[in-house]
N, C-alpha and C positions, 0 to 999 in steps of 0.2 A: 491643526487638522491631523488626524490619525491615519498614517499611511498603512494600507493593508499589506500583509506579507504575501508574497508569491510562493505558494506551497507546491512543490513538485512531488508527484508520486511515481515511483519506479517499481514495476512488477518483476518478480524473480520466480521462474518456474521451479521453485525449490522442490527437490525430490523428483523432478521430471514431470510434474503435474502443474497445470494452470490452476491457480488458486481463485481466480475470478472467472465467472461464467460470462457467456456472451451477454446475457441479460444484465449482469452487474455492470459491464462496460456501457451498455445502452443507458442504464439508469444514471451512471456517473455523468455521461454526456448530457442527459436531460436536466441534471442538476447544475449544469454550467461548467463542468470540467472540460478543458480542451485536451483532446486525446491524440497521441501520435505513436508511431512505431519506430524502433531503432533501425538505422541503416537500411540494408536490403532485405531484411527478414521480417516476416509477419507470422505470428503464431496462429495456428489453425485449430479449430475445435476438435480435431482428431489428435491433438498434442504432437503434431509433426510440424517442423519448420520448413517453409519453402521460400525461395527467393521471390521477390515481388513479380519478376518477369515470368516465372514458371509456376504460378499458382494453378492448381487443378481447376479445370473448367467444369465443375460439378455444381449443380444447384444445391444450395444449402450450406456450402463451405464458406465460412466467414473468417476473415482475418481479425485476430485480436490485436488491439493496441498494446504497446509495451510501457508507455508512461503517459502521464497527464499532468496538468497543473490548473490551479485556480487560486484566486486571492481570498484571504481570510483575515480576520482581526488577530487571530492567534493560531499557533500550531494545534493547540488543544481543540479549538473549534473545527479545524480541518479533520483531525483524527476522529472526532465524534461524528461528524457528518459522513465520513468515509465508512465507518462501522455501521451507521444507521442505514445507509444506502445499500451496502454490499452484504451486510450480515457477517462480515469478516472480522477477525480479531487482529488488530494491528500489532499486538504484542506476540503473535505467533512466532515461534522460533524456526520452524521449518526443519530441514534435515541438517545433519552435521556437516556434510560436504558442500552443500549449496548455500546455506545461510537462510536468513529470514525471507519470507515471501513478499513482504511489504516494506518499502523503504521510502522515507519522506525527507526532503531537503528544503531548506529555505536559507535566506541570506544570513550566514553565520551559524547555521544549525543543521543538524542531521539526527535522525533516529531510525532505527529498524528493530524489529523484534521487541525484546524485553525493554530496551531503552526508550521505547515510545510510551511506556506506562507512566513515566513521571509527568507527562504532559496531559494525561487524562484526568487529573485531579488538581484541585486548587491547593491542596496541602503539599508541603515540601518534604517528601519522604527521602529525598536524595541524600540527606545528611546522615541517614542511618545505614548501618551495614545490613546485609541480607539476614544475618543471624539476629540482629536486634529487631528487625521487622517480624521475623518468625516468632520471637519471644513475645512481642507485643500482641500478636494474634492469639497466641496460646494463653496469655494472661487476660484476655478479653472476657 
């Protein structure tokens, strides 16, 4: 019996912006992702963080989750579903100081930004240097 991998997604507000919208989070939840927030903070659609106990009492202010998880047969399947649901690019690098906006973890594995790319294809491009890959594309 094939045991499914528990894939964790961690959001990073790289560059000071939320990369997922409220609708993206709702769509992930609808697709079966379990969603949570870190510690005492919830990110708000105004891009300001408030403690859970002092959230503004305004209609329409929604707390964003910070991470979620779901079981998949492979990390590639998880990344593809995430991109399809959110319209996000899991290989996005984000800003230089904050790092990649999307991070995925599983038992024995981790990827964020460009390193997620190797899991989006069945071909093993990891054995090539970046230069070799560029040359392969140029000679195509």
